[in-house]
C-alpha positions, 0 to 999 in steps of 0.5 A, a space after each residue: 469514516 474508514 473502510 477495509 479493502 482486501 485484494 481478491 487477485 492475490 493468486 496472480 502475483 508472481 512468485 517473490 512479489 510483494 502481495 498487498 492484502 488490505 488497505 485501510 483509508 481514514 478521512 481526517 478532513 481537509 484532504 488529509 488521510 491516514 492509510 494502513 496497508 497490510 503486506 505479505 512477502 517472503 522476506 529472507 533478510 536485509 538483501 531481500 525484503 518488502 521495503 516500501 509501499 506508496 499511494 499514487 493517483 491515476 496519473 502516477 503522481 506520488 501522494 504518500 510513501 512509506 519506507 520500511 526500514 527492516 525485514 519482517 522475516 518472522 512477522 508475516 503478514 504485517 501492517 504499517 501506517 502512514 499519516 498526513 497523506 494529502 489527497 486532492 478532493 477531485 481525486 476519486 481513485 488512488 492506488 496502493 503499490 508495493 516494492 521489494 529490494 529484489 523485484 522492484 514494484 510489484 505488478 499488482 496494485 490495489 485500487 481504492 475508490 475514495 468517493 464512498 469515504 469522503 
């Protein structure tokens, strides 16, 4: 079972911040998940690009981290996945956060309610 979630508050992101456009969470069983995230950012090259996204729980504990190894100047928006993300059964909400090399972690994050996906 999977879901496709879109962020509806993109317009409040500050200029230069990474925008999280969507996330797809697929339950693989045994608390294992595959996650795909679609980001948009005004990458300009190696000095300023969206360089990672992560999944954290409500306390900020890291559950999964996807490092982006190169800029996506001519590929916007773009989607990248991460497999084998372990999310404990008792965790009902997780958050997707995005980072770029200049501004750090974007203030807007995407909340994902896992109860309907389990």
